[in-house]
C-alpha positions as CSV (number, residue, x, y, z in Angstrom):
1,M,-73.9,186.3,25.0
2,A,-74.1,189.7,23.3
3,R,-73.6,191.4,26.6
4,R,-70.5,189.4,27.4
5,Q,-69.1,190.2,23.9
6,L,-69.8,193.9,24.5
7,E,-68.1,193.9,27.9
8,K,-65.1,192.2,26.5
9,F,-64.9,194.7,23.6
10,W,-65.2,197.6,26.2
11,A,-62.4,196.1,28.3
12,D,-60.2,195.7,25.2
13,L,-60.9,199.3,24.2
14,T,-60.2,200.6,27.7
15,F,-56.8,199.0,27.9
16,K,-55.9,199.1,24.2
17,G,-52.3,200.0,23.5
18,R,-51.0,199.4,27.1
19,Q,-47.8,197.5,27.5
20,F,-49.1,195.6,30.5
21,T,-52.2,193.5,31.0
22,A,-55.4,194.9,32.5
23,E,-54.9,192.7,35.6
24,V,-51.5,194.3,36.4
25,I,-52.8,197.8,35.7
26,L,-55.8,197.5,37.9
27,W,-53.8,195.9,40.6
28,A,-51.4,198.9,40.7
29,V,-54.3,201.4,40.5
30,R,-56.2,199.8,43.3
31,W,-53.2,199.6,45.6
32,Y,-52.1,203.1,45.0
33,L,-55.5,204.5,45.6
34,M,-56.1,202.4,48.8
35,F,-52.8,202.8,50.7
36,P,-50.5,205.7,51.6
37,I,-47.7,205.0,49.2
38,S,-45.6,207.0,46.8
39,Y,-45.3,206.2,43.1
40,R,-41.7,205.2,43.6
41,G,-42.7,203.0,46.5
42,L,-45.3,201.2,44.4
43,E,-42.7,200.8,41.6
44,L,-40.5,198.8,44.1
45,M,-43.4,196.7,45.2
46,L,-44.2,195.8,41.6
47,Q,-40.6,195.0,41.0
48,D,-40.8,192.6,43.9
49,R,-43.6,190.8,42.1
50,G,-41.5,190.6,38.9
51,A,-43.1,193.6,37.0
52,E,-40.6,196.2,35.9
53,I,-42.9,199.3,35.7
54,S,-41.6,202.8,36.2
55,H,-43.2,205.3,38.6
56,T,-44.1,207.6,35.7
57,T,-46.1,204.8,34.0
58,I,-48.0,204.2,37.3
59,F,-48.7,208.0,37.4
60,R,-50.2,207.8,33.9
61,W,-52.3,204.8,34.8
62,I,-53.7,206.7,37.8
63,Q,-54.5,209.7,35.7
64,A,-56.3,207.6,33.1
65,Y,-58.2,205.1,35.3
66,A,-58.9,206.8,38.6
67,P,-61.5,209.2,37.3
68,Q,-63.0,206.3,35.2
69,L,-63.2,204.2,38.3
70,E,-65.1,206.9,40.2
71,K,-67.5,207.5,37.2
72,R,-68.3,203.8,36.7
73,L,-68.8,203.3,40.4
74,R,-71.6,205.9,40.8
75,P,-74.5,203.8,39.6
76,H,-73.6,200.9,41.9
77,L,-73.8,202.9,45.2
78,C,-76.4,202.4,47.9
79,R,-78.7,205.4,48.6
80,R,-77.6,207.7,51.4
81,N,-79.7,209.3,54.0
82,G,-80.8,212.9,54.1
83,S,-78.6,214.1,57.0
84,W,-75.6,215.7,55.4
85,R,-72.4,216.7,57.2
86,V,-70.4,219.1,55.1
87,D,-66.9,220.5,55.5
88,E,-63.8,221.4,53.6
89,T,-60.2,220.6,54.1
90,Y,-56.9,222.0,52.6
91,V,-55.0,220.3,49.8
92,R,-51.8,221.7,48.4
93,V,-51.7,222.0,44.6
94,K,-48.6,223.4,42.9
95,G,-47.4,225.0,46.1
96,R,-50.8,226.7,46.9
97,W,-53.6,225.7,49.2
98,T,-56.9,224.7,47.6
99,Y,-60.1,223.4,49.2
100,L,-61.5,219.9,49.1
101,Y,-65.2,220.1,49.8
102,R,-66.6,216.8,51.2
103,A,-69.9,215.5,52.6
104,V,-70.9,212.4,54.4
105,D,-74.2,211.4,55.9
106,S,-75.0,210.8,59.6
107,S,-73.6,207.3,59.4
108,G,-70.3,208.4,57.9
109,Q,-70.9,207.2,54.4
110,T,-69.6,209.4,51.6
111,I,-72.0,211.6,49.7
112,D,-69.7,213.6,47.3
113,F,-66.6,215.7,47.0
114,L,-65.3,218.7,45.0
115,L,-61.9,220.3,44.7
116,A,-62.1,224.1,44.3
117,A,-59.6,226.9,44.1
118,H,-61.6,229.2,46.4
119,R,-63.5,228.9,49.7
120,D,-66.6,230.9,49.1
121,A,-70.4,230.7,48.4
122,T,-69.8,230.1,44.7
123,A,-67.7,227.0,45.4
124,A,-70.2,225.8,48.0
125,K,-73.0,226.0,45.5
126,R,-71.0,224.1,42.9
127,F,-70.4,221.4,45.4
128,F,-74.1,221.2,46.5
129,R,-75.3,221.0,42.9
130,K,-72.8,218.3,42.1
131,A,-73.8,216.3,45.2
132,L,-77.6,216.7,44.4
133,G,-77.0,215.4,40.9
134,Q,-75.6,212.0,42.0
135,P,-77.8,208.9,41.6
136,H,-77.2,207.7,45.2
137,T,-78.1,211.0,47.0
138,V,-81.4,212.3,48.2
139,T,-82.5,215.9,48.9
140,P,-81.1,216.6,52.3
141,R,-83.4,217.1,55.3
142,T,-80.6,218.9,57.2
143,I,-77.2,220.2,56.1
144,T,-74.8,220.5,59.1
145,V,-71.9,222.8,58.5
146,D,-69.3,224.7,60.5
147,K,-69.1,228.4,61.1
148,N,-68.1,229.2,57.5
149,P,-70.6,231.9,56.4
150,A,-70.4,230.8,52.8
151,Y,-72.6,227.8,53.4
152,P,-75.8,229.6,54.7
153,R,-75.5,232.0,51.8
154,A,-75.1,229.2,49.3
155,V,-78.1,227.3,50.7
156,A,-80.3,230.4,50.8
157,D,-79.5,231.2,47.2
158,M,-80.2,227.6,46.1
159,K,-83.6,227.6,47.9
160,E,-84.5,230.8,46.2
161,N,-83.7,229.3,42.8
162,D,-85.6,226.1,43.6
163,V,-82.4,224.0,43.3
164,L,-82.7,222.9,47.0
165,S,-85.9,222.2,48.9
166,R,-87.2,225.0,51.0
167,F,-87.7,222.5,53.8
168,T,-84.0,221.7,54.0
169,R,-82.6,223.0,57.4
170,T,-79.1,224.3,57.8
171,R,-77.3,223.8,61.1
172,Q,-74.0,225.4,62.1
173,C,-72.8,223.1,64.8
174,K,-69.1,222.1,64.9
175,Y,-69.4,219.0,67.2
176,L,-72.0,217.4,64.9
177,N,-69.5,217.8,62.1
178,N,-66.8,215.7,63.8
179,I,-67.8,212.8,61.7
180,V,-66.8,214.5,58.4
181,E,-63.7,216.0,59.9
182,Q,-62.5,212.6,61.0
183,D,-63.3,211.3,57.6
184,H,-60.9,213.9,56.1
185,R,-58.0,212.0,57.7
186,S,-58.3,209.0,55.4
187,V,-57.9,211.2,52.4
188,K,-55.1,213.3,53.9
189,R,-53.3,210.1,54.8
190,L,-53.2,209.1,51.1
191,I,-52.2,212.5,49.9
192,R,-49.2,212.9,52.3
193,P,-46.7,210.5,50.5
194,G,-47.1,212.5,47.3
195,L,-46.3,215.9,49.0
196,G,-49.1,217.6,47.1
197,F,-50.1,217.8,43.4
198,G,-48.6,219.5,40.4
199,S,-51.9,220.8,38.9
200,M,-55.6,221.0,39.6
201,R,-56.2,218.5,36.8
202,T,-53.9,216.0,38.4
203,A,-55.3,216.6,41.8
204,R,-58.9,216.2,40.7
205,R,-58.2,212.9,38.9
206,T,-56.2,211.4,41.7
207,L,-58.7,212.5,44.4
208,A,-61.5,211.0,42.4
209,G,-59.7,207.7,42.7
210,Y,-59.0,208.1,46.4
211,E,-62.7,208.8,47.1
212,A,-63.9,205.9,44.9
213,M,-61.8,203.3,46.7
214,A,-62.7,204.8,50.0
215,V,-66.4,204.4,49.1
216,I,-65.8,200.8,48.1
217,R,-64.0,200.0,51.4
218,K,-66.8,201.6,53.4
219,G,-69.1,199.0,51.9
220,Q,-71.2,201.5,50.0
221,A,-71.3,199.5,46.8
222,H,-74.1,197.0,46.5
223,Q,-73.3,193.6,48.0
224,I,-69.5,194.3,48.3
225,G,-68.2,194.0,51.8
226,G,-65.8,196.6,53.1
227,R,-63.3,194.0,54.3
228,N,-63.6,191.6,51.5
229,M,-60.5,192.4,49.4
230,Q,-61.2,189.7,46.8
231,A,-64.7,190.8,46.3
232,Q,-63.5,194.4,45.9
233,A,-60.9,193.4,43.3
234,G,-63.5,191.5,41.4
235,F,-65.9,194.4,41.5
236,V,-63.3,196.9,40.2
237,A,-62.5,194.4,37.4
238,A,-66.2,194.1,36.6
239,L,-66.5,197.9,36.3
240,F,-63.9,197.7,33.6
241,G,-65.6,194.9,31.7
242,G,-64.2,192.0,33.7
243,A,-60.7,193.0,32.7
244,A,-58.8,191.5,35.7
């Protein structure tokens, strides 16, 4: 009973001061993060359901709840295998190209991501440290990368500092990385309607939501089917204290 009361209190606190119910907010957040649609397009969809919500309000919801969704999802993810496929793709932020580092395992399941302003060994090390610190990852047996020279330098430095196992093998093989390059497409498809981001903060928060919903739809959350939309909706609501 105490746990239910705590969950209800947390849900109330999370959505406190919002004009709309938690159910409406989470519905809008999930749909924006799942499908390639603009804020104005989602505004029209909500109007069709009788909810008069401006696109600026939806934007604020995404900025508030997308990173929370990604953070709360982490402890519920299944463990990934030790064959990492790492690559980076371009994302436009405030008219400039930035770099979205992403990794999947050999079965195409998401390991982690990181948005960085530069494409160098420092950014690669930041990404690897972030990925290694997640509860659903294991120390990689192999890290497959493309011909970017920053990756071998980053791996060698991390081995030297005992951050990465000395038994981890680095492979520079483009065709083995097709799986992560194909996976980039799902994220790029979601970014396209927005025509880029206005700031690194906005980009990081929105991308966190994109990646979180992609992970759920891949079936990486415990006992949640990738095609079961009702189960996914209920799971997201449960992450926010059963708010929806």
